[in-house]
C-alpha positions in Angstrom: -206.7 -86.4 -110.4 -208.9 -88.2 -107.9 -210.4 -85.1 -106.2 -209.4 -81.6 -105.3 -210.1 -79.0 -102.6 -209.5 -75.3 -102.5 -205.7 -75.5 -102.0 -205.0 -79.2 -102.6 -205.4 -81.9 -105.2 -205.3 -85.7 -104.8 -203.7 -88.0 -107.3 -202.2 -91.4 -107.7 -198.7 -91.8 -106.4 -195.8 -92.2 -108.9 -192.2 -93.4 -108.4 -190.9 -89.8 -108.7 -192.7 -89.1 -105.4 -190.1 -91.1 -103.6 -188.0 -88.3 -102.1 -190.9 -86.5 -100.2 -192.6 -89.9 -99.6 -189.4 -91.1 -97.9 -189.0 -87.9 -96.0 -192.5 -88.3 -94.6 -192.3 -92.0 -93.8 -188.9 -91.8 -92.2 -190.0 -89.1 -89.8 -190.6 -90.5 -86.4 -193.1 -87.7 -85.5 -195.2 -88.4 -88.6 -195.1 -92.2 -88.2 -195.5 -92.6 -84.4 -199.3 -93.1 -84.6 -199.1 -95.1 -87.8 -196.4 -97.7 -87.2 -194.8 -96.6 -84.0 -191.5 -96.2 -85.8 -190.1 -94.5 -88.8 -189.4 -96.5 -92.0 -186.1 -97.1 -93.6 -185.0 -96.1 -97.2 -185.5 -99.7 -98.4 -188.8 -100.1 -96.6 -190.1 -96.9 -98.2 -188.9 -97.9 -101.7 -190.8 -101.2 -101.4 -193.9 -99.6 -99.8 -194.2 -96.9 -102.6 -193.7 -99.5 -105.3 -196.3 -101.8 -103.7 -198.9 -99.0 -103.3 -198.5 -98.0 -107.0 -198.8 -101.6 -108.2 -202.1 -102.0 -106.3 -203.8 -99.3 -108.4 -204.1 -101.8 -111.3 -205.1 -104.9 -109.3 -208.6 -106.2 -109.5 -210.4 -106.1 -106.2 -207.9 -103.7 -104.7 -209.1 -102.6 -101.3 -206.1 -100.4 -100.3 -205.8 -97.0 -102.0 -203.1 -94.5 -101.0 -203.0 -91.2 -102.9 -200.6 -88.3 -103.0 -201.7 -84.9 -101.8 -200.2 -82.0 -103.7 -200.5 -78.3 -103.0 -202.2 -76.6 -105.9 -200.1 -73.4 -105.8 -196.8 -75.0 -106.6 -197.5 -78.8 -107.1 -195.5 -79.7 -104.0 -196.2 -83.1 -102.4 -197.4 -82.4 -98.9 -198.8 -85.8 -97.8 -200.9 -88.8 -98.5 -204.5 -89.9 -98.0 -205.7 -93.5 -97.7 -209.0 -95.3 -98.4 -208.9 -98.9 -97.0 -211.6 -101.5 -97.1 -211.5 -103.3 -93.8 -214.2 -105.9 -93.8 -217.4 -103.9 -94.0 -215.7 -100.7 -92.9 -214.4 -98.0 -95.3 -211.5 -96.7 -93.3 -209.7 -93.4 -94.1 -206.4 -92.0 -93.0 -204.0 -89.2 -93.9 -200.5 -88.0 -93.1 -198.5 -85.0 -93.9 -194.8 -84.1 -94.0 -194.1 -82.5 -90.7 -193.0 -79.2 -92.3 -196.6 -78.8 -93.6 -198.4 -79.3 -90.2 -200.5 -76.5 -88.8 -201.5 -75.2 -92.2 -205.1 -76.4 -92.1 -204.4 -79.1 -94.7 -205.7 -81.9 -92.4 -209.2 -80.3 -92.1 -209.2 -79.4 -95.8 -208.3 -82.9 -96.9 -210.9 -84.4 -94.6 -213.6 -82.1 -96.1 -212.5 -83.3 -99.5 -212.5 -86.9 -98.5 -216.1 -86.6 -97.3 -217.3 -85.0 -100.5 -215.4 -87.7 -102.6 -216.8 -90.5 -100.4 -220.3 -89.3 -101.0 -219.7 -89.0 -104.7 -218.5 -92.7 -104.9 -221.5 -93.6 -102.6 -219.7 -94.9 -99.6 -222.3 -95.4 -96.8 -219.9 -94.3 -94.0 -216.3 -93.6 -93.1 -214.3 -95.0 -90.2 -211.3 -93.3 -88.6 -209.0 -94.7 -85.9 -207.2 -92.0 -84.0 -204.8 -92.3 -81.0 -206.1 -90.1 -78.2 -202.5 -88.7 -78.0 -202.8 -87.5 -81.6 -204.5 -84.3 -80.5 -204.4 -82.6 -84.0 -206.1 -85.6 -85.8 -208.6 -86.1 -83.0 -209.6 -82.5 -83.3 -210.0 -82.7 -87.1 -212.1 -85.9 -86.9 -214.4 -84.4 -84.3 -214.7 -81.1 -86.3 -215.7 -83.0 -89.4 -218.7 -84.5 -87.5 -217.3 -88.0 -87.0 -219.0 -89.7 -84.0 -217.1 -91.6 -81.3 -217.9 -95.3 -81.4 -215.5 -97.0 -78.9 -211.9 -97.1 -77.6 -209.7 -100.1 -78.5 -206.1 -101.2 -78.3 -204.6 -101.2 -81.8 -203.4 -104.8 -82.5 -200.5 -103.6 -84.7 -199.1 -101.0 -82.4 -200.4 -102.0 -78.9 -201.6 -98.4 -78.3 -205.0 -97.1 -77.5 -207.1 -95.8 -80.4 -210.5 -94.3 -80.6 -212.8 -95.5 -83.4 -215.0 -92.9 -85.1 -217.7 -93.1 -87.7 -219.3 -90.7 -90.1 -222.6 -91.8 -91.6 -222.8 -90.6 -95.2 -226.1 -92.2 -96.3 
């Protein structure tokens, strides 16, 4: 286990996570602010395998973890920690059927505690202004607006936020 919250725990992904991972990644609503399109079965197989292999690589700067519900161990989403130059970027996504349960806010609270524990100086979040739920979560967890940009990968507007931890 990487860290836990009141209702959730975060752990490394494993190959047996494929079914819910694929369900999440192939959902257009989940992926529209991530890749602007859903991913195929084969893309998801490769993506999950690649993420798992990175856990054991020296100098890995791309960590994606599973989020499970404590009450029944069900996979509900993922949380990411990505080193991007000097920035420590975070991200999360949930299977659509678990939206509106407060998991986003809860996982962000856990991310902040974990980031402080591992002594990250700050966290960066990029959020599309159209992603109203995520923008609300980021603002409610005291991230501060830095600037608006156009995402190079997706060609859509994003707002960059920072949370100073030190």
